[in-house]
C-alpha positions in Angstrom: -49.0 -23.9 21.9 -48.9 -21.6 19.1 -45.5 -19.7 18.5 -45.7 -16.2 18.5 -42.8 -14.2 16.9 -43.2 -11.3 19.1 -42.5 -13.2 22.3 -39.1 -14.2 20.9 -38.7 -10.7 19.8 -39.1 -9.4 23.3 -37.5 -12.1 25.0 -34.4 -11.5 23.2 -34.3 -7.8 23.8 -34.9 -8.2 27.5 -32.6 -10.9 28.0 -29.9 -9.0 26.2 -30.6 -5.9 28.2 -30.3 -8.0 31.6 -26.7 -8.7 30.5 -25.8 -5.6 29.1 -25.1 -7.2 25.7 -25.1 -5.6 22.1 -26.5 -7.6 19.4 -22.9 -8.4 18.4 -22.2 -9.8 22.0 -25.1 -12.0 21.4 -24.1 -13.1 18.0 -20.7 -14.0 19.4 -22.0 -15.9 22.4 -24.7 -17.9 20.3 -22.7 -18.5 17.0 -25.7 -17.0 15.3 -24.6 -14.4 12.6 -25.4 -10.4 13.7 -27.4 -9.8 10.6 -29.7 -12.9 11.9 -30.1 -11.4 15.4 -31.0 -8.1 13.9 -33.5 -9.7 11.7 -34.9 -11.9 14.6 -35.0 -8.7 16.9 -37.0 -6.5 14.5 -39.3 -9.4 13.6 -38.5 -9.4 9.7 -37.2 -13.2 10.2 -37.6 -16.1 12.6 -34.9 -18.4 13.7 -34.9 -22.2 12.7 -34.8 -24.6 15.5 -31.0 -24.9 15.5 -30.8 -21.1 15.8 -33.2 -20.9 18.5 -31.4 -23.7 20.5 -28.1 -21.7 20.3 -29.8 -18.3 21.1 -31.1 -20.4 24.4 -27.6 -21.9 25.2 -26.1 -18.5 25.0 -28.6 -16.9 27.4 -28.5 -20.2 29.7 -32.4 -20.4 29.4 -34.9 -22.9 28.2 -36.6 -22.8 24.8 -39.8 -22.2 26.7 -38.4 -18.6 27.5 -38.8 -17.9 23.5 -42.4 -19.3 23.1 -44.2 -18.9 26.1 -45.7 -15.6 26.7 -44.8 -15.2 30.3 -41.2 -15.0 29.2 -41.3 -11.4 28.0 
């Protein structure tokens, strides 16, 4: 499977909206910096594996949700 950063961007925005979280809320829940969250959601940067795991833990989802096209 090829990683598509746009899938991550869409999935993060959708999952945040579902929870009513701001980017700052996600940063607090995931222990990923607010600046990094902003970069990931704009697509200007992609998270490393550890950050993706932290994001998945915060959302209570699988890493597959960030790489599979059906996730967003």
